Structures are given as structure tokens and as C-alpha cells.
N, C-alpha and C positions, 0 to 999 in steps of 0.2 A: 306823633309816631312813637311807638314803644322802643325801648332800648334795644330789644332783640331785632326789630325791623330795621332800626338805624344801623346796627352792626352788620346785618346782611347787605344793606345797600352800600355801605362802605367797602365791604369785601368784594362785591360785584364790580364797583367802580375801580378798585385797585387792580382787579384781574383784567378788566378791559384796558386800563392804562398800560399794564404790562404787555399785553398782546400788541397794542398799537406801537409801543416802543420797539418791540422785537421786530415787527414788520417794517418799521421805519429803518432800523439798523440793517435789516436784510436788503431793503431797497437801496440803501446807500452803498452796500457792498457790491450789488449787481450793477449799479449805475456808473457811468463814466464820471471822471472829474469834470468840474465846471468848464475846464479849459478845452474839452473835447465835445463836439456836437455832431449830430446827424439830423438832417431835415429831409422830408419827403414832400415833393410837389408833383402835380400833374404836368406833363411836358408835351402833350398832344396825343393824337390817335393815329394808329396804323390805318392803312386802306381798308382793313377788315373791321375797323371800328374798335380795336382794342386800345384801351387807355395805357399810355406809356408813362411810368413814373421816373422821376429824376431824384437820385439820392445824392445829397451834398454832404461831404465829410469835411470837417474843419478842425484844426488843432490850435494850440495856444500861440503858435508862431505865425498864424495866418496862412499856413499851408493848407491847400484845399484840393480835394479830389471830387469830381462829379461823374456819376455813373448812371446810365439809363438801362431799363429792362430790355429794350430792343437791342439784340446782339450782345447783351451783357457788356455794353460799350463804355469805355472811359472817354468822356467827352471833354474833360479838362483836368489838368494837373498844374496847380498854381503854386509858384515858389518864388522866394525873394532873390534879388541879385545882391551884389556886394554892398550896394547902397540902401538896401532894404526895400527897393521897389518890387512890387509883386507883378508877376506876369504868367500867363499860361504858356507852358513849354511843350504843348502838344498840338498837332494839326487836327482839324475837325471842322465842325459846323456850329452855327449859332442856334439852329433849330432842328427839330426832328426831321423835317422834310429833306434835309441834306443827307441824313443817314438812310432814309428810305430810298433814295436814289442810288445810282451806281457810283461807287467810290472804292478806292484801293484799301479797304479794311481799316480805315482810320479808327484806332482805339478798340477794334473789335476783339472779342474772344473768338478765336478760330478753332474749328474742329469739324467733324470728329477727328480729322487728321490735319494738323498744321503742316504746311509746306507741301512738297510735290511727291506724287506717287507715279512711277513710270508707267506709261501706256494705260493709265487709268484702270489698273487691275492688280490684284494680288491673290494669293492662294493660302488657305488654311486647311490643313489635313487633307490635301489633295483636291479640295473644292475651290474653284476660281470664282472670284467676285469681281464684277465689272462696275466701275464707278463712272461718274460724269467726266468726260474729257473737256474740261473748261480752261485748259492752258495748253493750247495746241493739241497734241495727242495725249497729253498728260493730265493728271488730276491735281488740283491746287486748293489748299485750305478748306477742304471739306465739300467742295463742289459748288454747283450753281446756287443752291440755297443752303450754304453752310451755317454753322452756329451763329455767325455774325449777322445773319439776316433772319433770325428766329426770335420769337417773343419768349423771354425768360420771366420767371416769377420772382420778384424781389421782396425781401423783408429786411428791416433794419437790424443791426447788431449793436448792442451797447455793452461794452466790457469795461472793467475798471481801468485798463491801460490802453484801450483802443475803441474806436467806433468804426462801423462799416456797414456793408450790405452783403447779404447772401442771396445769390441768384440761382435758381434751379430750372432745369429743362430736361424733358424726356425725349430722346431721339428714338423714333420708332424703328423696329426691326425692318431692314430694307431701305431706310431713308438714305438717299443718295447712293444706294447700292451696298451700304455697309450691313453686315450681319449683326443681329442681336439688338434687343431693346437696351439702350444705354441711358442710365439715370445719371445726370451730371449736376454737380454743384460747383459754383465759382464764388469765391469771397474776395472782397476788397476791404482791407482793414488799415486805418490810418492811426498812428500814435504820435506822441509829442516829441519823439526823436526824429520826426520828419521822414518816417518810413511808411511806405505804402506796400502792404503785404498782400500778395496775390496767392490764394490757395485754390487748388483744383482737386476735385474728387469725382470718381466715376465707378459705376458697377455695370455689368452686363449679364444678361441671361443666356448668352451664347458666346463662343469664342469670337473675338473681334480685334481690331487694332484701335489704339487711342493715343493721341499726341496733341495735347491742348497747349495753347499759348495765347498771349495778348499781342496785338499788332499795333501798338502805339507808335506814332511817328514823332520824334523829338527834334526840336530846335531850341537850344537853351538860351538863345539871345535874339537880337533883332536883325541879324544878318540875313540876306536873301538866300544863302545856302549854308551848308554845315562843313565846308571844306577846311575852315580854320579851327573847328572843334578838335580837341586833342583826345585821342582814344587809346585806352589800354584794354587788351583782351588777354587774359591769362590762358593762352592756348599755344601749345607746341605744334599742333597740327591743324589741318583743315581737310575737308572732303572735296577734292577737285571734281569738276562736273563736265558734262558734254555740252554741246551747243544748245540743248534744250534745258540746261541747268539741272540735269539729273546726275546724281553722284556716280562716279565710275566704279565705286566699291572699295577704294583705297583711302587710307589716311596719309596725307603727304605732309612732310615737315614744312613749317613756315620759314625755317632758316634760309636766309638769303633771298627771300621772295617779298613781293609787296604785301603779303599777308602776315608779316611779322609785326604784331602790335603788343608784344610782351613788354616792351618799354613804350610809354605813351608817345604817340606820333600824330601830327595833324592828319586828319582824314584825307585831305587833298594832296598830301605829299607825294603819293605814288598811285593815285587813283587813275591816272592816264598812262600808266607804265606800258611799255611794249611787252606785254605778258599775255599769253593765250587765255589764261583763266580770267584776267581782267576784261579782255575783249568779249569773252562769252557772257559775262555778267553785265557788260556795259558800265563797269565799275565794280563795286563790291555787292555781291548777292550770293554769299557763300556761308556754309555751315562751318563754324570753328569748333574744334574738339578740345575741351578743357583738360588742363594738366593737373594731375595729382589729387587723389582723394575723392571721397564721396561726401554726401551730406550738404547742408546749406553753407555755401562759401561765397565770398566775394570773388566774382569772376570777370567783371568789366567795370570800367569807369570812363565817363565822358566829362570833359572840362571845356567850358567856353571862356577863353581869355577876355573877351569883350565884356561879358556880364559878371564873370566870376562864379557863375553857377556850376555846380558839380552834381552829376548823377552817378551813383554807385549802384551796381546790379549784383545781387547775390542770388544764388539759385541752387536747387538740388538736381537740376537737369545736367546731362552730360555734354550739351552743346548749346550754341547760340547762332542764329542766322543774322549775320550783319548785312544790312541792306541800306544803300545810300540814295534811295529815292530816284533811281535811274529812269523810272517810267513816269515820274511826274513831269508834266509837259506844259503846265500853264493853262490847262483847260478847266481846272476846278477852282472855284472861288470859295474860300472858307470863312473862318471867323473874322469879323470886323471888315469884311470885304477884301481880305487878303488873297491874292492869287498865288497858288501853290505851283512854283516852277521847278525846273530841273534841279535835283539834289538839294531841295529846300529843307529836307529833314532826313534823319536816319532812324533805322529800326534795329533793335537788338532783341530778337525773338528767342527767348530761352526755350529749349526743345530737345527731344530726341532727334536723330538725324533724318534728313529727307530720304524717302524711298526705303526706309528700314524694313517694311514688310517684304521687299524683294531683295534685300541685302543681308544674307545670313550672318555676315561678319560684323554687322552693326548691332548695337544694343537693341534688344527686342522691344517692340511696342505691343506685343500680344497681351490681351486682357481676357482672362478666362472666368467663367462663372465661379463665384465664391471668393474671387480676388477683388481688391479695391485699388484702383488707380489713385495715387496721391502724389502731389508734387507742390512745392512752394517756391515762389520767386519774390524777392524783396527789392523795391526801388527806394533808394534813400537820396534825398536832396540836401545839399549844403552849399556853402560859398567859400571861395578863397579870396582873401584880401589882396 
């Protein structure tokens, strides 16, 4: 080979090596650290023959979140106790068949409107929209086939500081009676600070209402109920309800009531109090109104003395539905053959208020064309020694 040809070959090889190194560096920037991982597996098929994928997110501490495309559902959230023993702190099922059957929204992403809408109807600009009455005469959690019973499309997320899954769904104009084609995205992101971040986004081509949340049921220990869990909710007020659990339209002070969780209190301490609101809910099934400020803030904390596990909840939402599993009655068998009985778990569903479309004094849930619905909630697990 001539000196000129040798020089050209060396120049070409050097350029190729430079490109390869640049691409490798870029890949390292985009990829998560070795301590974070996301894996995707097939988890069964729907009755329509659609393949459902399971996304498993794991961090360096062994904390794990599992999410399936069906219902954009969290099927497991695994966290250590004070002795380092790992356990799933959510209710649910071991296989897809359980989620395809009837269940009370275990881990589901609920929408288009989380919680209740009175008389299954609301109006926008003078036009009345009629929804499915799937909770007595009222509408609950998006209807008969809400978002928790729809197939979403998932794709894995790899970031430098987190791994996750992005799930997308298109709700057709008129689905369950709601106006507008709604394009929805939900993300679950896990980092090494033991935080599971839930991000929601939506746009619509017509004026509609939108109120998304996740309906995870938590039990942080091995107890058959959550009455000894200690709960703090940073709320000065709550929205009292009628016998159908529809808000009366007022915000009532928690002062001097069984609803005062501003200082941590065992869930069971006042759950059977002689209080009209407690009786209407069969326990707690009420919206709490957060105190002070906007933006992402810590709003609630649950502590299980037996296991030492702590769950902190931060959110951008103005309220949370605190529910104590009052309708669980032992007829459902879940993970590892466990029977889910009365008050065996609690829910803290971050949200706008129930029946807001019919309550002008409540924060609006109206979504107009050209706007983007965006909200974030973060669940952080830790332990107390």
C-alpha cells in the first residue's frame, strides 16, 4: 500500500473511532445508571386477543413497581420493612385474569373523571351530557368501561435518574357520554430515592372535564386491616357529602371532627365515631381539601408501626379522597391467595374534588381545546427504625 493510501485509511479509521466514541458517550448520557432497570414481558391476553405487557421497574434498593398496559394498572409496589424484608404493599392479583374480572379498581388509572358525578350528568355552555349511572343514580370513576378497563399502549422510559413506562390512550368523543376526543398519557417513573412519580397529561378537541388519579389500595404491613396505620393529611377542611357520597358544595373545617388528621392519628381511632359523615361513608370515603400553597408538596403520610414502612404522598392536586376499604367484604381473593376483607387496605386518591362539574365553587376540571391537562403525584417509601 502506498503512503498516501495508508494515510487515507488511517484518517478514515480515526474518524470512525471518533463517531463511535461520541455515540457511546451519548448513549451513556441517555441510559439510566446500572442500579436502575426496566424490563418488559408479556403478561397474557385480553378477551379480544390483545397482548398485555408488564413493565417492571427496579432501583438499587430493591424497590420495585410493576405496571401493565391493561387499565394502566399498578399491579405491585414492593418496598422494604425496617428489617430489610421486601413485600408488596398494594392489593391486586397475581395474573391478568383477576384484572379482567370485576374488582374495585385495584391499582387502576381511573378516568375520564375520577370519583363521583351527581345524577350522572353535567353541563358545558348550556349543553347537558348524560353519563353512565354506575353508582346508584350517580357516575363513578369514568363509568362502566372507564380508563381502568381499557387497553393502553406502553413504552419503556430510560432516563439518567429514573426508569419508567409511558402509557397512552385515546378516549373517543362520546365515550361513556363525555364530549371530546381525549388524548391521554400516564407515566410511572421510579428513581433511587424510592420515589414512584405519576405524571398525567391530556388534551381534548372539545370542551370536556378531566380528573385523573390512581386507585392503588395500600396495606404497608401484614395486618388483616389498616386500622393501626398512622395517617397524616395536611388538610384543614373536607367536603361533606350526602347519603349518596355526593358533596354538599361546602368545605367544612376538620377541627373537632373525626376528619382531623393534621397530626398523625391511627386510622381506626375514630373510624366508628357517632358522626353523620362517618355513617354516610361507612367509615372514611371523603375528599380532603389541602391547606396552603400550590405546586408539588407533601400532603399526606402513612406509617405502619408493625413493619416500619412509611408512605409519603406529594401532589399538585388540591385534594385527596381518603377511603378505608369499607366495601371490601371478603369475596375477592388476590395475591398469594389472600382474601381481601373489610378495611384491609386504604386509598389516598389525589384529585380535584368529586362532582366539580356541578359545583361552581369547587376548583374547575374543565379542559378546553388548546389547553393541556397536567398533574403530578409522587409516592415515596421509606422506613422508621
